[in-house]
LUMFI-659343 format. One record per residue (C-alpha): y, z, x; residue number from 0. Coordinates in Angstrom, 3 decimals. Last residue first. Layout:
<<Y Z X> NUM>;
...
//
This chain:
<<156.379 -85.038 -66.397> 314>;
<<156.944 -88.341 -64.456> 313>;
<<155.893 -91.923 -65.050> 312>;
<<156.569 -94.788 -62.721> 311>;
<<156.380 -98.514 -63.428> 310>;
<<156.182 -101.244 -60.753> 309>;
<<157.534 -104.623 -59.856> 308>;
<<157.341 -105.683 -56.222> 307>;
<<158.878 -108.822 -54.824> 306>;
<<157.918 -110.577 -51.566> 305>;
<<159.719 -112.187 -48.637> 304>;
<<158.909 -109.201 -46.321> 303>;
<<156.681 -106.774 -48.023> 302>;
<<158.202 -104.771 -50.911> 301>;
<<158.986 -101.026 -51.042> 300>;
<<157.842 -97.878 -52.652> 299>;
<<157.692 -94.325 -51.215> 298>;
<<156.164 -92.043 -53.822> 297>;
<<157.210 -88.351 -54.030> 296>;
<<154.986 -86.073 -56.026> 295>;
<<155.448 -84.593 -59.485> 294>;
<<153.488 -81.341 -60.218> 293>;
<<150.558 -82.383 -62.471> 292>;
<<148.294 -82.449 -59.456> 291>;
<<146.143 -85.309 -58.120> 290>;
<<149.062 -87.633 -58.173> 289>;
<<148.263 -91.145 -59.340> 288>;
<<148.554 -94.462 -57.520> 287>;
<<147.434 -97.179 -59.995> 286>;
<<146.670 -100.715 -58.795> 285>;
<<146.676 -103.240 -61.697> 284>;
<<148.934 -105.756 -59.836> 283>;
<<148.638 -105.495 -56.001> 282>;
<<148.929 -102.726 -53.525> 281>;
<<149.852 -102.938 -49.874> 280>;
<<149.605 -99.585 -48.090> 279>;
<<152.597 -98.031 -46.259> 278>;
<<153.031 -95.100 -48.600> 277>;
<<153.331 -97.654 -51.382> 276>;
<<154.057 -101.248 -50.368> 275>;
<<154.202 -103.290 -53.619> 274>;
<<152.915 -106.799 -53.975> 273>;
<<153.761 -108.894 -57.039> 272>;
<<153.546 -107.624 -60.639> 271>;
<<152.825 -104.459 -62.502> 270>;
<<151.927 -101.849 -59.861> 269>;
<<151.452 -98.523 -61.551> 268>;
<<153.047 -95.445 -60.103> 267>;
<<151.898 -91.983 -61.285> 266>;
<<152.984 -88.344 -61.550> 265>;
<<156.626 -88.683 -60.463> 264>;
<<159.274 -88.585 -57.798> 263>;
<<160.337 -92.072 -56.800> 262>;
<<161.549 -92.746 -53.220> 261>;
<<162.616 -96.329 -52.524> 260>;
<<161.537 -97.429 -49.137> 259>;
<<163.419 -100.203 -47.326> 258>;
<<161.586 -103.517 -47.293> 257>;
<<163.643 -104.658 -50.224> 256>;
<<162.351 -107.119 -52.787> 255>;
<<162.380 -104.405 -55.421> 254>;
<<161.798 -104.041 -59.146> 253>;
<<161.249 -100.538 -60.553> 252>;
<<160.706 -99.517 -64.166> 251>;
<<161.220 -95.863 -64.825> 250>;
<<159.782 -93.279 -67.140> 249>;
<<160.587 -89.668 -67.947> 248>;
<<158.535 -87.117 -69.754> 247>;
<<158.821 -83.630 -71.329> 246>;
<<159.810 -84.837 -74.730> 245>;
<<162.977 -82.799 -75.174> 244>;
<<165.081 -85.393 -73.258> 243>;
<<163.913 -88.084 -75.636> 242>;
<<163.163 -91.245 -73.677> 241>;
<<165.693 -93.898 -72.716> 240>;
<<163.483 -95.828 -70.156> 239>;
<<165.304 -95.661 -66.789> 238>;
<<165.559 -99.232 -65.359> 237>;
<<165.682 -99.809 -61.671> 236>;
<<167.014 -102.356 -59.183> 235>;
<<166.436 -103.035 -55.499> 234>;
<<167.293 -106.149 -53.458> 233>;
<<170.423 -104.606 -52.037> 232>;
<<170.705 -101.035 -53.280> 231>;
<<170.461 -99.209 -56.584> 230>;
<<171.212 -102.147 -58.970> 229>;
<<170.759 -100.840 -62.454> 228>;
<<168.431 -102.646 -64.834> 227>;
<<169.786 -102.833 -68.305> 226>;
<<166.853 -104.577 -70.033> 225>;
<<166.523 -108.272 -71.186> 224>;
<<167.620 -109.464 -67.721> 223>;
<<165.075 -107.622 -65.703> 222>;
<<162.316 -108.210 -68.131> 221>;
<<162.867 -112.014 -68.306> 220>;
<<159.301 -112.802 -67.082> 219>;
<<157.911 -110.446 -69.717> 218>;
<<154.750 -108.984 -68.399> 217>;
<<155.990 -105.370 -68.823> 216>;
<<156.411 -105.973 -72.580> 215>;
<<158.209 -102.811 -73.525> 214>;
<<157.851 -100.789 -76.737> 213>;
<<160.031 -97.703 -77.567> 212>;
<<158.454 -96.153 -80.627> 211>;
<<160.530 -95.639 -83.866> 210>;
<<160.146 -92.330 -85.726> 209>;
<<159.715 -90.650 -89.063> 208>;
<<158.486 -87.192 -88.667> 207>;
<<154.981 -85.731 -88.341> 206>;
<<154.860 -81.956 -89.136> 205>;
<<152.298 -82.418 -91.889> 204>;
<<149.899 -83.579 -89.124> 203>;
<<149.473 -80.069 -87.949> 202>;
<<145.700 -80.143 -87.176> 201>;
<<144.988 -83.298 -85.167> 200>;
<<147.459 -82.358 -82.330> 199>;
<<147.468 -84.653 -79.428> 198>;
<<147.934 -83.020 -75.971> 197>;
<<151.367 -82.379 -74.607> 196>;
<<153.413 -84.448 -72.111> 195>;
<<150.614 -87.045 -72.582> 194>;
<<150.140 -90.004 -70.222> 193>;
<<147.822 -92.703 -71.243> 192>;
<<146.335 -95.812 -69.505> 191>;
<<144.430 -97.979 -71.990> 190>;
<<141.188 -99.903 -71.988> 189>;
<<139.603 -102.123 -74.585> 188>;
<<139.380 -102.157 -78.381> 187>;
<<141.416 -101.130 -81.401> 186>;
<<141.126 -102.002 -85.108> 185>;
<<142.665 -98.596 -86.115> 184>;
<<144.780 -95.816 -84.663> 183>;
<<146.458 -93.254 -86.895> 182>;
<<149.929 -92.058 -85.950> 181>;
<<152.306 -89.262 -85.188> 180>;
<<155.777 -88.632 -83.956> 179>;
<<157.515 -85.243 -83.620> 178>;
<<158.180 -85.776 -79.872> 177>;
<<158.701 -89.428 -79.081> 176>;
<<156.033 -92.230 -78.927> 175>;
<<156.322 -94.469 -75.944> 174>;
<<154.879 -97.883 -75.677> 173>;
<<153.677 -100.014 -72.801> 172>;
<<152.610 -103.567 -73.327> 171>;
<<150.882 -105.403 -70.432> 170>;
<<147.869 -106.482 -72.512> 169>;
<<148.431 -106.061 -76.306> 168>;
<<150.005 -103.649 -78.666> 167>;
<<149.679 -104.064 -82.483> 166>;
<<152.395 -102.586 -84.783> 165>;
<<154.122 -99.508 -86.080> 164>;
<<151.366 -98.487 -88.470> 163>;
<<148.828 -98.298 -85.553> 162>;
<<146.930 -101.013 -83.624> 161>;
<<145.612 -101.113 -80.052> 160>;
<<144.610 -104.298 -78.293> 159>;
<<142.662 -104.995 -75.113> 158>;
<<143.130 -104.846 -71.342> 157>;
<<145.283 -102.331 -69.512> 156>;
<<147.552 -101.520 -72.472> 155>;
<<149.943 -98.737 -71.398> 154>;
<<150.351 -95.723 -73.654> 153>;
<<153.001 -93.074 -73.128> 152>;
<<153.224 -89.962 -75.409> 151>;
<<156.296 -87.738 -75.597> 150>;
<<155.883 -84.180 -76.872> 149>;
<<154.658 -82.735 -80.152> 148>;
<<152.557 -85.679 -80.758> 147>;
<<150.809 -85.460 -84.133> 146>;
<<147.467 -86.906 -85.163> 145>;
<<145.961 -89.209 -87.739> 144>;
<<142.370 -90.199 -86.929> 143>;
<<141.400 -92.376 -84.026> 142>;
<<139.846 -95.846 -84.482> 141>;
<<137.870 -98.488 -82.618> 140>;
<<137.195 -101.936 -84.163> 139>;
<<135.944 -103.850 -81.226> 138>;
<<133.633 -101.056 -80.007> 137>;
<<133.497 -99.178 -76.735> 136>;
<<137.189 -98.075 -76.914> 135>;
<<138.003 -96.885 -73.485> 134>;
<<140.757 -94.448 -72.847> 133>;
<<142.191 -93.741 -69.351> 132>;
<<143.826 -90.409 -68.683> 131>;
<<146.933 -88.583 -67.560> 130>;
<<147.490 -84.979 -68.621> 129>;
<<149.893 -82.375 -69.845> 128>;
<<148.060 -79.408 -71.454> 127>;
<<144.902 -78.715 -73.469> 126>;
<<142.620 -81.175 -71.697> 125>;
<<143.898 -80.507 -68.186> 124>;
<<145.969 -82.432 -65.723> 123>;
<<145.042 -85.545 -63.596> 122>;
<<142.684 -88.536 -63.877> 121>;
<<140.733 -87.729 -66.985> 120>;
<<138.370 -90.588 -68.182> 119>;
<<138.074 -90.806 -71.927> 118>;
<<135.517 -92.574 -74.088> 117>;
<<136.035 -93.691 -77.651> 116>;
<<133.154 -94.854 -79.905> 115>;
<<133.269 -91.506 -81.801> 114>;
<<136.084 -89.425 -80.399> 113>;
<<136.782 -88.080 -76.865> 112>;
<<133.326 -88.846 -75.635> 111>;
<<133.267 -88.246 -71.823> 110>;
<<133.815 -90.598 -68.932> 109>;
<<133.819 -89.139 -65.368> 108>;
<<134.345 -85.696 -63.957> 107>;
<<130.580 -85.330 -63.338> 106>;
<<128.920 -88.707 -63.681> 105>;
<<130.188 -92.065 -64.851> 104>;
<<132.939 -94.092 -63.317> 103>;
<<130.982 -97.030 -61.995> 102>;
<<129.874 -97.780 -65.559> 101>;
<<133.362 -98.984 -66.358> 100>;
<<132.848 -102.005 -64.155> 99>;
<<135.215 -104.719 -65.331> 98>;
<<137.814 -102.580 -67.082> 97>;
<<137.768 -99.877 -64.324> 96>;
<<137.745 -102.542 -61.611> 95>;
<<140.982 -104.124 -62.859> 94>;
<<142.371 -100.565 -63.110> 93>;
<<141.979 -100.202 -59.376> 92>;
<<142.515 -96.555 -58.732> 91>;
<<144.336 -94.895 -55.805> 90>;
<<144.362 -91.143 -55.404> 89>;
<<147.259 -88.958 -54.461> 88>;
<<148.095 -85.548 -52.995> 87>;
<<145.094 -85.364 -50.698> 86>;
<<144.911 -81.691 -49.479> 85>;
<<143.019 -80.897 -52.695> 84>;
<<144.388 -78.221 -55.054> 83>;
<<144.283 -80.516 -58.138> 82>;
<<140.805 -81.501 -57.162> 81>;
<<138.933 -81.691 -53.833> 80>;
<<135.691 -82.785 -52.387> 79>;
<<135.140 -83.248 -48.714> 78>;
<<137.643 -84.031 -46.055> 77>;
<<136.719 -87.552 -45.337> 76>;
<<136.719 -88.768 -48.943> 75>;
<<135.489 -87.813 -52.326> 74>;
<<136.095 -89.689 -55.523> 73>;
<<136.102 -87.630 -58.727> 72>;
<<135.000 -89.674 -61.713> 71>;
<<133.402 -92.124 -59.156> 70>;
<<130.542 -89.796 -58.259> 69>;
<<130.625 -88.572 -54.664> 68>;
<<129.231 -90.292 -51.732> 67>;
<<132.239 -91.212 -49.576> 66>;
<<132.643 -94.268 -47.514> 65>;
<<134.493 -94.005 -44.241> 64>;
<<138.159 -93.339 -43.667> 63>;
<<141.188 -95.569 -43.626> 62>;
<<144.312 -94.901 -41.578> 61>;
<<147.940 -95.097 -42.412> 60>;
<<151.229 -94.903 -40.668> 59>;
<<154.366 -93.755 -42.514> 58>;
<<155.109 -90.820 -40.331> 57>;
<<158.806 -91.158 -40.862> 56>;
<<161.078 -91.873 -43.813> 55>;
<<164.797 -91.876 -43.262> 54>;
<<167.090 -90.356 -45.956> 53>;
<<168.458 -87.712 -43.558> 52>;
<<165.025 -86.567 -42.665> 51>;
<<161.835 -87.535 -44.489> 50>;
<<158.701 -86.046 -42.950> 49>;
<<155.290 -87.226 -41.668> 48>;
<<152.152 -87.053 -43.790> 47>;
<<150.579 -88.559 -46.742> 46>;
<<147.106 -88.288 -48.183> 45>;
<<145.185 -90.750 -50.288> 44>;
<<141.912 -90.332 -52.123> 43>;
<<140.163 -93.477 -53.106> 42>;
<<138.978 -94.695 -56.561> 41>;
<<137.595 -98.163 -56.826> 40>;
<<133.997 -97.266 -57.274> 39>;
<<131.105 -98.370 -55.110> 38>;
<<127.657 -99.003 -56.383> 37>;
<<124.671 -96.658 -55.694> 36>;
<<123.950 -96.115 -59.285> 35>;
<<125.921 -92.830 -59.382> 34>;
<<128.947 -94.666 -57.942> 33>;
<<129.752 -94.238 -54.254> 32>;
<<133.269 -93.132 -53.426> 31>;
<<135.588 -95.660 -51.875> 30>;
<<136.682 -94.646 -48.348> 29>;
<<139.398 -92.091 -47.886> 28>;
<<143.016 -93.227 -47.247> 27>;
<<145.006 -91.362 -44.589> 26>;
<<148.763 -91.004 -44.235> 25>;
<<150.614 -89.811 -41.104> 24>;
<<150.246 -86.335 -39.851> 23>;
<<147.408 -84.562 -41.561> 22>;
<<144.651 -86.695 -43.018> 21>;
<<143.615 -86.122 -46.603> 20>;
<<140.690 -84.570 -48.383> 19>;
<<138.867 -86.518 -51.101> 18>;
<<139.362 -86.346 -54.770> 17>;
<<138.061 -84.469 -57.762> 16>;
<<139.022 -85.014 -61.352> 15>;
<<140.951 -82.567 -63.393> 14>;
<<140.091 -82.264 -67.093> 13>;
<<141.403 -84.363 -69.841> 12>;
<<142.687 -84.757 -73.206> 11>;
<<144.461 -87.375 -75.822> 10>;
<<153.979 -98.029 -41.627> 9>;
<<156.607 -96.651 -40.100> 8>;
<<160.445 -96.438 -40.033> 7>;
<<161.011 -97.117 -43.734> 6>;
<<164.634 -96.641 -44.600> 5>;
<<165.016 -94.200 -47.479> 4>;
<<166.557 -94.505 -51.006> 3>;
<<166.604 -91.840 -53.498> 2>;
<<164.936 -90.721 -56.780> 1>;
<<164.765 -87.459 -58.642> 0>;
//
């Protein structure tokens, strides 16, 4: 579900921890310390205030001090949390993940999903719906043939991924429908994944013929090549035509409006420009992900005289 409001104020995984949130208004916990004493780029974020009659209130934000937890589950000013934490969101700098993956080790951090393939779980659980980052630690990474019983979304953070349908590069996002399946080869780098169901390596005989939906989110002509719908002045959206039985929806959002657009989902990724999300300015590569699998409401707008392009995924 999505609506407009006028801003009046400012292939597995396990749940990762997050910091507590402030009450009224929003709060952002300080960056958690990495195991080696460095800082990670994961912060826990809480929201407060109410939305009444389409008008968002309580949009002010505060920033807390540095946390000391491992980066796989950043802790903030209210102690550790997980899917039941008071902080509904965490903010992750994907640019930092690809540059400093070692900052995300420790409990709740990277684990070996397949040989030469690490996984960092951001939300959900290994055997159900989940959101995760994959890291191929070699230049010719591979994953054996597997079935997707529900929709799979893969966004290329940095690198390339190859299957029988093609090679996907930086900024590409592709969606495999329910009943699809593939074998990965010659792949390297970092990828943001959302699974409406975990990959199935056993029942590969159930794989059907399929065509993935592939979008180049870095395409300068994106809004003219796809049927974006004007929602309000300065705001348009494109609903990716995913299979209704796949358990996932996806939306591309482009706005130059300072009025908040409400998107209900599991994560929002800033693709281009500067986006105001819950009153905080976020640039390209910033991921705001809900700590729980239950969709949350994201308030998205653009700063004055700026444009924001983002992608939202929802289970």
